Residue, then its C-alpha position, 0 to 999 in steps of 0.5 A: m589751345g584745346r585738347p584733342g579727344r582722348p586716344g585709347a591706349g591701343a592707339v598710342v603706337r609711336v611715342a616721343l620723349m620731349v626731355t626739355c632743356i634743363n633735363d638735358a643739360l643738368f638732370p638727364d636721369t629724369g628723362r631716362n626715368v620717364v622712358r624707364l617708367l613708360r617702358r615698364l607700362g608697355v610703351e615703347v619711347d623714341f628720343p628724337q635727336a633733332q629736338t631742341c628748346c620748345g621756345q618758351p624762354m624766347v616767347n616769355t621775354g618778347y622775342l617772337d621772331e627768334a622763336v620762329p626757327v625754334l618752332r620749326t625745328f620742334v615741329r620737324a623733330f616731332e612729326g609723325y608721332d602719336a604722342v610727345v610726352t614731356p616731364s614738364g608742365s611748363c614746356a607742355g604748356s608752351a607747346r599747347h598755348q604759345h606755339d600757335l602765337v609763334a606761328r601767327r607771328s611768322g606769317d607761314e600758314g603751313l607752320r601754323a597748321a603744322a604747329r597746331e596739329t603737333s601741339q595737340r599731341v604733347y602731353e605732360l607726363s601725369e596727363f599721359l599716364v592717367d588720360v592716355l594710358g588710363v592708369e594710376d598705379v604704375g607699380a612704384y615703391f617709394p618708402h619715404r615721407v613726401t610732399y607734392h608742390p603743384t607748379c604754376h603751369s601745370l596747374r594753371m595752363l594745363a589744369v592737370g588738377d589732381r592727376p599727380m597726386r592720384l599717381l603718388q597716392h598709389v605709390r606703395g610705402i609712400d607717406l604722402v603729406d599735404l603741402p601748406g599753401a601748395t597752390e602758391c607760386c614758388g617764385f621761380g618764373g624762369t627769367f623772372a627769378m633774374k629780373n625780380s630776384d629779391t621777389s623771387i627769393a621771398m616767394g621761394s623762401d615762403k615755399a621752402r618754409h611750408v615744405r619744412e612745416t610738413g616734416a617731409e624728406v622729399l619735395v616732389a614736383g613735375d618741373r625741374s626748374c621749380l625744383t631747382h629754385v626751391g631746392g637751392l633755398l632748402s639746401r642753403q637752409r640745411a633743411g635736410v629735405r631732397v627734391m625729386h621729379l615725379a618721374d624719378v619717384l614713379a620710376q622707383t620699384e620695390p626691391a626684388a627681395v622685398v616682393a619675394s618675401 
């Protein structure tokens, strides 16, 4: 589904955080850091309590009928917001490219219209920062050697391009190094990792090897699911490499003592 015309930053009045299931359940600090980052940039953020899943797991495994009530909940939860920001290319991609498929399956034209209107206001975090707010320097400070993995859905479904790298390049103190084979899939793929575990592990092991080759202290990506997969492999290999979401890095600021000096 296409993107709407780029709104100006001043036009964005009500912003909602779509935190995603994995962040809500396992990595709540990433959601908090999105809010902290956006508020630092002058954006007030709401967290709709009614939100649940975006429906992607059901769609990806062929359960479109079961995804219909999930979609109804989604459009109700995020109705009326100027923008819906999510720290996940995967979930943003689901909203923009899968929700119309689910709505058509329901046969409810009202739901289809609501889903189309809502999905056009969904932004992956780096898209919102660069395209909507028009900022690349968010005032972050992170003095570590970092490499970045562009996740499949952000790269291929959303075409976020170099937006995350542009944001990272403006982080003060960072030593940003290129990741060999960066555009290769990490092998997670949601249920793919369960149904095709041997292939998934082989792909993830290749990604982990490339990460180690960079000498990076931290692997950064825009999807916690991919980071969990690769991070688990790096941990078992005792690689000494941390994994962090892009939002967690961008939320870091320079210590007051350093600024004062």
